[in-house]
N, C-alpha and C positions, 0 to 999 in steps of 0.2 A: 557347495552348500545346498541343502534340500529344504523345500517348503511343502507343507501339507495343508490344503484348503478343505474345510469341512462346513457343509451347509446342507440341510435337507432339500433345498431347492437347487436343482442342478444348474438352472440358468444363472444363478448367482455365482457359483464356483467357476463355471465355464466362462462367464463374463470377466471375472477377476483374472483368471488365467490368461485370457485372450488380450485384455487391454493394458496390462502392466508389462513394461519392458524389463523382464526378469534378468536378461543377460547383463544389462547396464547396472543392475543391482548386485551382480556377482552370484546370482542364483543359477545353478546348473540343472536342477530337477524340480519340477512342480507336479505334485500329485493331488488327486481330489478324492473325497469321501462324502457320502450322503447322510451319514449319521455317526454318532460316537462309536458304536460298535465296529462299523466298517473302518473308521479311523484307527481304532486300536489294532485291528488286524493288519492294516497297511503299515502302521508304525512298527509293529513287530517284525514285518518283513524288511522294511527299509526305514530305519529311524530318521526322522526329520530334525532339522535344527530350529525351524520356526513353524508354529502351527497357527493358522488363521482360522478361527472357529466361530460359528454361530452359537448363541447361547441356548435358544429354544429349539430343540430337535426331538423327534420321537426316539424311542429305545434307550438313548443315553444322551442327556443334554451336554452343553459345553462345559458347565461347571464340573459335572461328574467326569467328563473326559480329562479335564485338567488335573483333577485330583488323582485319577488313575495313573496318568503319565508321570506326575510328580512322584508318586509312590513307587512305581515300577522301574523308573529309569533314573540313574544317578548323574547322567551327563546334563550339561546346561541346555535347557529347552526354553525358547522364548515363545510367548503367546500374545496374539492380538485377537480381541474378541469383537464380534459383530452383534449388535443388539438394536431393538426398536426402542422408542421412547418409553413404552409401557414396561420394558424389561430393564430399566435403568438400575434398579436395586440389584439385579443379577450382575450387571456390569461392575458395580462397586464390589460385589463379592468376588468377581473374577480378578479385579485389581488387587484385592486383599490376598488372593492366592498366588500373586506374582505376575499377573498379566502385565505386559509392557505398556499397553494402551488399548483403547476401544474405539470403534467407529460405529456411528449410528446409521441404521438403514433408512432409506436406500443408500447404498454405498457410493461415496464420492471417490472416484478412482484417483484423482489428484491428491485428496486428503490421505487416502490409504497409502499411496506411493510415498508421500512424505514420511508417514509413520514407519513404513517398511524400511526406508533408507536409514532412519535413525536406529531401528532395531538391528538391521544387518550390520551397521557400523559397530554397535555394541557387541554383537556376536563375533565379528572379526577381531575386536580387541581381546575378547575372552579367549578366542582360539590362539591368538598370538601369545597371550600370557601363558596359556597352557603349554604351547610349544616351547616357549622360553623356559618354563619350569622343567619340562622334560629334558631340555638340553642341559640345564643346570644339574638335574639329577643324574644324567648320563655322565657329565663331567665328574661329578662327585664319585659315581660308581667306578669310573676309570682311575680316579685318584685314590680309591679306597685302600689299596695295598700300601701306598706311601703314607696315607693318613694313619693307617693302623700302626705302621712303624713309628710314626711321630708320637702318637698317643702312648704307645708302650714305652718309648724312651722317656717321655715326660713322667710317666707313672713310676719308673724306677729311679729317676734322678731328682724329682721334685715332689714334695709332699703336698697333697691337696686334702685338707681336712674335711671337705664336703663330700661325704661318701656317695650321696645321691648323684652329684655331678659326675663323679668318677664312673659310677655304674652306667650313667647315661652315655658317656663316651664309649665305654666298653661295649654297650649294646649297639650304638650307632656304627662303630667300626667293625661290627660283626666278628668279634674275636671268638674263636671256637672253643671257649672254655667257660666253665662256671666262674662268676665274678667274685668268688671267695674260696678260701681253703687252698692256698697255693704252696707249692715248693718252687724255689728258684735255683737254677743251676747256672753259674757263670763259667763259660768255657773259653779259656784264654789260649790263643794259638802260641805255642812255644817259639821263642826266637823271632818274634814278630818284628822286632826292631830291625833285624837283618833282612827279613822278608820285605819289609816296607821300603828298602833301598832299591828294590827292583822296579820295573815299569808298573804303571798303574794296572795294566792288563794282567800282569802276572800276580800282583797283589790281590786283585779282585778274583782271579781264578782260585787262589789259595782260600780266600774267604768262602767262595762258592762251594769248593770241595768239602770244606769242613761242615758248612751248613747242610749240604746235601746228604752227607753221611749221617749226621745227627737226625735228619728227617727220615732216613731209612731205618734208624734205630728206634724211632719213636713208637712204632707199633708194639715193641716189647713192653712199653709202659702203658700206652693208650693215646689219648689226645694231648697235644701240647702245641705251643707256638714258639717260634724262634725269631729273634731279631738281634741286630748288632747294636749293642748299647755303647760300645767303644769301637774304634776301628779294628782292633785286634781281639775284642771280647764278644763272643756270641752268647746271648742270654736265652735260656730256655725256661719257659713257664709251664708247669703242669699242675693239675689238681691232685690232691691226695684223698684217700678214702677215710672218711671220719670213723668208720667202724674199726679201723686198725688202731693199735696202740702207737704211742709216739716212737717206741723202739722199732716196731714193725715198719712204720713209715720211713724211719731213718735207714734201716737195713735195706729196704726196697730201693730207696734212692741211691744208696751207695752201690748196690748191685747194678742198677740201671746205668749209673754214671760210669762205672767200670766197663760196662758193655760198650758205652759210647767211646770212652777213651781208647780201649783196645781196638775197636773197629777202625777208628781214625788211624791208629798206628799201623794196622795191617793193610788197610785199603788206600792209603795215601802216603805221600812223602813227608807228612807232618806228624807232630805229636801235640797233645793239648794238656793243659792243667785245668782241672775242674774243681770249683768250689761250690759247696752246697749250703744253702741257708737253712735256718731252723724253720719250722712251719709258720706260714703267714696266713692268718685267718681272713684278713680283709685287704682290699685293694690299697687302702691308705697306708698299710704296713709294708708295701713293696720297696720303698726306698731303704728301709732298715734291712729287709731281706737281701737287697742287692749289695748293700755295704758289707753284710756278713759274708756273702759268697765271695766278694772281692777280697775281704780280709783273709779268708781261707786261701785264696790264690796267692796273696802276698806272702803268707807264711810258708806256703809250699815252695815258692821261688827262693826263699831264704835257704832252704835245704836242698833244692833241686827242682826238677820239673817232671812233666809226664806222669803226674800222680792225681789222685782223687782225694779230697778231704771234706768232711762235714764240719761246719763251723763249731759244733759242740765238741769235737775232738781237739779243738785248739785250747780248751780250758787250762790244761797243764802248762801250756807254753805262752799263753797270753801275758802281756806286760801289765795287766791290771793289778797283779799282786805287787808290782813295784810302783803302781800309780802312774803308769805311762799316760801322758796327756794326749789321747787320740784326737779329741775334738780340736785342741789347739794346733796339733800337727796338721790336720786337714785345712784349718784356716790359714796357716802359714804357707802351705803349698798352693792354696788358692791364690794368695798374693803373688807368688812367683809365676804361676801360669798366666796371670793377668799382666805381668810386668810392672807391678805397683812398687817401684823402687823406694818411694818415699815412706812406705808403710812397713817394710820388711823388718827394720830394726825393732819396731814396736812388737811385731809378730813374734820375733825371737824372744824378746823379753817376756811376753805373755806365756810362751811355751816354758821357759825356764822357771817362771814364778809358779806355774802349775806343777812343775816337776819338784820344786822345793817344798810345795805344800803337801806332797804325798809321803813325806817322811821316808824317802828312799835312802838306801845306803850309798856310799861313794861308788861301789861297784855297779849298783843299779843306775846311777847317773851316767856312768861311762857306757854301759850297755845301751841306755836310752839314746845317748848322743851318737853312738855308732849306728844304731838303727835309723836315726834321723838323717845322718850323713849318707847312709846307703840309699835311703829314699830320695835324697837330693840328687845323688849320682844317677839314679834310675830315671828321675824326671828329666834331667838334662839330656840324657841319652834319648829319651822318648821324643823330645822336641828337636833333636838333631844337633845339640851343642856338644862338641868334642872336648870333654873335661880333661882327658889325659894330655892334651896339648898345653895345658896351663900349669907349669911348674910342678909336675908330678902331683897334682892336687889330691887324688884319692889316697895315695900313700901318706902324704903329709897330714891330711885330715884325720885318718885313722890313728896315726902316731900321736897327734895332739889329743884325741879323745882318750887315749890310754894313759897319757902322762901329765897333762895340764891340770892345774887346780880349777876349782869351780869358776872363779872370777875370770881367769885366763880363757877357760873354755867358752864361757858366754861371750866374751869379747871376740874371740876367734870365729865363733859361730855367726855372730852378727855380720862380720866382715865377709865370710864365705857366702852367706845367703844374699848379702847386698850385691856382691859380684855376680853371683848366679842369676839373680833377678835382672840385673843390668844386661847380662848376656842374652837372657830370654827376650827381654824387651827389644834389644837391638836385632835379634834374630827375627822377631815378629815384624818389626818395622821394615827390615830388608825384604822379608817375604811379601809384605803388602805393597811395597814399592815395585817389586818385580812384577806382581800381578797387575798393578795399575799401568806400569810401563808396557807390558805385553798387550794390555787392553787398548792403550793409546795407539800402538803400532797397528793393531788389527783394525781399529776405527779408521786410521789414515788409509789403509788399503781398501776398505769397503765403504768409504765415505759417500760415494755416489750411488751406492746400491741400497740405500734406505736401511742401514744397519740399526738394529734395536738392542735394548739392554739384555734381553734374554739370549740373543745370538752371541753377543760379546761374552756374556757370562759363561755360556757353554764352551766358547773357544778357550777361555782361560781356566775353566774347570772349577768354578765356584757358583754359588747360587746368585740369582739376580739381586736379591735384597742385600747380600753381603758385598757384592761388587759396587752397588749403589752407595753403600755406606763408606767403603774404602775410597771410592772415587771422590766423594765429597771431602773426606778427611785429608786425602793426599793432595788434591788439586785446589781445594777451596771453592769448587764450583760443582754444580750437579752434572750428571751424565748428559742430560738433554741440553743444558746450557753450553757444555763443552763442544758437543757436535754442532750446535747452532753457530758458535763462534768460528769453528773451523770452516763451516760452509760459507759464512759471510766473508771470511778472509779469501776464500776461493772466488767468491762473487766479486770482490774488489779488484782482483786480478783481471777477471774477464770483462769487467765494466770499462777497463782502460782500452779495450779493443772495440772500437766503434762498429766493427763489422758483425758483432754478435748482438742480436736483439735482446732486450731485457727479458722478454717473456721466455726466450730460449735459455737464458741463464737460470731463471727460476725453475724451469723444467729440468735442466741438468742437475740441479741441486735437490730435486724431489719436491719442489713447491709447485704443485699443479695449479694452485690458486695464486695468480699474480698479485692480487690485492693483499693476500696474507704475507707474501714475500716482501712486498713494499712496506707493510706495517712492521714486520720484524726488523728489517734493515733500518728503518727510521728510528725504531725504539732503541736499537743498539748504537747507531752512529749519529743520530740526531738529524739526518737528512735522508731524502729518498734516494733510491738507486739512480734515478734520472739526474737529480741534483749532483750526486757524487760524480757521475760520468761527466757532466758539464764542467764541474770544478777541475777534475783531473785533466780532461782534454784541453781545457782553457789554459792550463799551466804549461802545456807543451808548445 
């Protein structure tokens, strides 16, 4: 920390520099100037953190010096002014300009030292806050790629009607696109369900290869950004040229998407199916654009894969002409994904009521139910449920859709979806129990190594927040409480050995503060470690 002493009397600045213990204050450099102009020159060469200046000086007085430094430098500077009794009005002016304090001449070294101690402490706090802010900014900067992925995922999956907030997020995440006039391409890796059965490393390699090739193709269009909106679906956002007609935009996107599709087929062992949305003028429309692109993918999958389709080309095939209840279908499958067994029957009823209200023909009903069953099979396969092992289910379901009457069909559908939802729920519960069980085993192994939530989460391959939630749900206790209980059980065993000092037991368990260990032990067991030892040894 640097200090600049300014006074037109050299004896004053030399006396102050000589008689104050600067090192004890944390000051490393003390320089002097004999007027305001000299002070400015020295400040330009070596900026100071604290300026102690006389008010009345030739060439440039202390008030003018403060004004210049305030104007020319944006970093925090502290001022302490020296003044005589007749200059008190100037001292008040200096305080109004932000001086921390003033000292009347002749200078009392003790008084000045006390003031300097206070000002230096303030400067240290400001510096610490600035350093902390810089650390936070660096942390945010390092996290920006992940944050950008998070924002983009939120923008395609959830609608935020506040356009200003969405644009603020867009700017904060430094997304390299204009925040309006988008086209969205959803790029689904074909046969991803089979690929996902491989090791995580192999799956991630497949995802990386696809994203890397798309990145290499991007210059053919211009600027764009990719992110995985689903495990097996890479989403690409690009801007389109407003000077082009809708047809020109569509044709350009189809040509570019075909370039991406063929490049992946040629340069990798994978193929992809690409769905293209209609133009999206604003960020708030991204969820609709994403649904359109995914709808194009779904329709392509019905006829095959390794193709490109624009959502507008689906018009002749869309079920809207038969009144297919798309929204009700999505709500029904949301219930299944969440394992909400108690609500599925109502979800099926809502779907059928919507279908009945569309004035569809019996053939339309059957086609709609076949489509719904196909979606159900695909969902079960996606989550890992082997539907073919349950009574030839797919073949039975399709046969019922083709031959049952409406009442029978609705009853059968309710039963199928109930069973499917129950399977999904059981599958999810088994998965969470396996995760918690693996976490418990790892904690037992690392108990004396100060294991933390993030370390355990990394080991089991989930996020810390998700593991914390699972742990509470499956064990009825928090992660921290669970570890504390394990440590105290270990402590009880060691306390029965009189040869192990209590402070050593605390240290073994990672409690370097013996008092804290005593408090935790008493809070859990109602007695102190010493009392527990006395009781146990007294019983033998």
